[in-house]
C-alpha positions in Angstrom: 155.8 -1.4 75.4 156.4 1.9 73.6 153.9 4.8 73.6 153.6 4.5 69.8 152.6 0.8 70.1 150.0 1.7 72.8 148.7 4.6 70.6 148.2 2.3 67.7 146.4 -0.2 69.9 144.1 2.5 71.4 143.1 3.7 67.9 141.6 0.3 67.1 139.1 0.2 69.9 135.5 1.6 69.8 136.0 3.4 73.1 138.6 5.9 71.7 137.8 5.7 68.0 136.5 9.3 67.8 139.5 10.9 69.5 141.8 13.1 67.6 145.4 11.9 67.0 146.9 14.3 69.5 144.5 13.1 72.3 145.4 9.5 71.5 149.1 10.4 71.7 148.7 12.1 75.1 146.7 9.2 76.5 149.2 6.7 75.3 152.0 8.6 77.0 150.2 8.2 80.3 149.5 4.5 79.8 151.6 1.5 80.6 151.8 -2.0 79.1 151.9 -5.1 81.3 152.2 -8.8 80.7 150.7 -11.6 82.9 151.1 -15.3 82.9 148.1 -17.6 83.1 146.4 -17.4 86.5 148.2 -14.2 87.5 146.2 -11.8 89.6 145.6 -8.4 88.0 143.5 -6.9 90.8 141.2 -8.3 93.5 137.6 -7.4 94.4 137.7 -4.5 96.9 141.0 -3.1 95.7 141.3 0.6 95.3 140.7 1.5 91.6 144.1 2.8 90.6 143.8 2.0 86.9 141.5 1.7 83.9 142.4 -1.5 82.0 142.2 -2.8 78.4 143.1 -6.3 77.2 145.6 -6.1 74.4 146.2 -9.8 73.8 145.1 -13.0 75.5 142.1 -13.5 77.8 141.2 -12.0 81.2 138.5 -13.5 83.5 136.4 -11.3 85.7 135.1 -13.2 88.8 133.5 -12.9 92.2 133.9 -15.0 95.3 130.7 -16.6 96.6 129.8 -16.8 100.3 131.0 -20.4 100.3 134.4 -19.3 99.0 134.0 -20.7 95.5 134.8 -18.6 92.5 132.1 -17.6 89.9 133.4 -16.3 86.6 131.2 -13.5 85.3 133.0 -12.8 82.0 135.9 -13.7 79.9 137.3 -10.7 78.0 139.4 -10.7 74.9 141.5 -8.2 72.9 140.3 -4.6 72.9 137.8 -5.1 75.8 138.1 -2.7 78.8 137.7 -3.7 82.4 137.7 -2.0 85.8 136.7 1.2 84.0 133.6 2.4 85.9 135.2 1.7 89.3 138.2 3.8 88.2 136.1 6.6 86.8 133.8 6.8 89.9 136.5 6.1 92.5 134.8 3.0 93.8 136.6 -0.2 94.8 136.8 -2.8 92.1 133.5 -4.8 92.3 135.1 -8.0 91.1 138.5 -9.6 90.6 140.5 -9.9 87.4 143.0 -12.7 86.5 144.8 -13.7 83.3 143.1 -16.8 82.0 146.1 -17.4 79.7 149.3 -15.5 78.9 148.0 -12.0 78.3 149.1 -8.4 77.7 147.1 -5.5 79.0 147.3 -1.7 78.9 146.6 0.3 82.1 145.7 4.0 82.1 145.4 6.3 85.1 141.7 7.3 85.6 142.4 11.1 85.6 143.0 11.5 81.8 140.1 9.2 81.1 137.8 11.4 83.2 139.1 14.5 81.5 138.5 13.0 78.1 135.0 11.9 79.0 134.1 15.5 79.8 135.5 16.8 76.5 134.2 13.9 74.4 130.7 12.6 75.4 131.1 9.6 73.0 133.4 8.1 75.6 130.9 8.5 78.4 128.2 7.0 76.2 130.3 4.0 75.2 131.2 3.4 78.8 127.5 3.6 79.9 126.5 1.2 77.2 129.3 -1.2 78.2 128.3 -1.0 81.8 124.7 -1.8 80.9 125.8 -4.9 78.9 128.1 -6.1 81.7 125.4 -5.6 84.4 122.8 -7.6 82.4 125.3 -10.4 81.8 126.2 -10.5 85.5 122.5 -10.5 86.5 121.9 -13.4 84.1 124.8 -15.4 85.6 123.6 -14.8 89.2 119.9 -15.6 88.3 120.9 -18.8 86.5 123.0 -20.0 89.5 119.9 -19.8 91.7 117.3 -21.1 89.4 118.6 -23.3 86.6 119.8 -26.9 86.5 123.5 -27.5 85.9 123.2 -28.6 82.3 121.1 -25.6 81.4 123.6 -23.3 83.1 126.6 -24.9 81.3 124.8 -24.7 78.0 124.1 -21.0 78.5 127.7 -20.3 79.3 129.0 -22.3 76.3 126.5 -20.6 74.0 127.7 -17.2 75.2 131.3 -18.0 74.7 130.7 -19.5 71.2 128.6 -16.6 70.0 130.9 -13.9 71.5 134.3 -15.5 70.8 133.8 -18.3 68.3 135.2 -18.4 64.8 132.8 -20.1 62.3 134.0 -22.7 59.9 132.5 -25.8 58.3 132.4 -27.6 61.7 130.5 -24.9 63.6 131.8 -22.3 66.1 135.4 -22.8 67.2 136.7 -21.1 70.4 140.1 -19.5 69.6 141.4 -20.3 73.1 141.5 -23.2 75.5 138.8 -23.5 78.1 139.5 -25.9 80.9 136.8 -28.0 82.7 137.6 -25.9 85.8 136.9 -22.7 84.0 133.6 -24.0 82.6 132.7 -25.2 86.1 133.5 -21.8 87.6 131.4 -20.1 84.9 128.5 -22.3 85.7 128.7 -22.5 89.5 129.2 -26.2 89.6 132.0 -28.8 90.3 134.6 -30.0 87.9 133.3 -33.5 88.2 129.8 -32.5 87.1 131.2 -30.4 84.3 133.2 -33.4 83.0 130.1 -35.6 83.2 127.8 -33.1 81.3 130.4 -32.2 78.7 131.2 -35.9 78.2 127.5 -36.5 77.3 127.7 -33.6 74.8 130.8 -35.1 73.2 129.2 -38.5 72.8 126.1 -36.9 71.2 128.2 -34.9 68.8 126.9 -31.5 70.1 130.5 -30.4 70.7 134.0 -31.7 70.1 137.6 -30.7 71.0 140.7 -30.2 68.9 144.0 -29.2 70.5 142.2 -28.3 73.7 139.8 -25.9 71.9 136.1 -26.5 72.1 134.1 -26.7 68.8 130.3 -26.1 69.1 128.6 -28.0 66.3 125.1 -27.1 67.2 124.3 -23.9 69.1 120.6 -24.7 68.5 120.8 -28.0 70.3 122.6 -26.4 73.3 119.9 -23.7 73.3 117.2 -26.4 73.5 119.0 -27.7 76.6 119.1 -24.2 78.1 115.5 -23.6 77.4 114.5 -27.0 78.8 116.2 -26.1 82.0 114.4 -22.8 82.1 111.0 -24.5 81.6 
């Protein structure tokens, strides 16, 4: 991936939107583009934070391993979204693992130029702080729901988040632009594949969701929200 291609990509993101062209060019020269196949490891929880990462294409899942060895997916990130950033900036080990959910392209940047830019341009530090706050709240919600909510409520909450964050609206509802396997939904909800198949099958029969080409279509976010709230009650 050429430095020019990386520079054009960096210009499109909110994180570096206010940087002058010469700063973008210098940052792109230090960056590298990488490609990953589905399920490839990008980094593992506890690894030394060698890079600041951005999704350029595809989807990357951020996950942690529970005490029983099972994976819990905290987030699924799409194009333009950074990850591993705060760990790289603060010199702390990565707090979670990152894997390609599908064939993906990422941009990796050494932390030193990011730190220098954050000192010169406070907007970068503000954007990173806001991003960290959103990620921490989302992770807290996931952990809390695993401990307190029934499986159907947890699954409804995860599907609602995906649909509202990633879904493309058409006459049918919110269509996810990528394939989400039963295993991925199970890992997002802290349950088994078998339970996920059973719950999702019920939703399919009731017409709450449908599938087309492996992509989930949410017909009624309101109905799923009722299931989530019923579980919370």
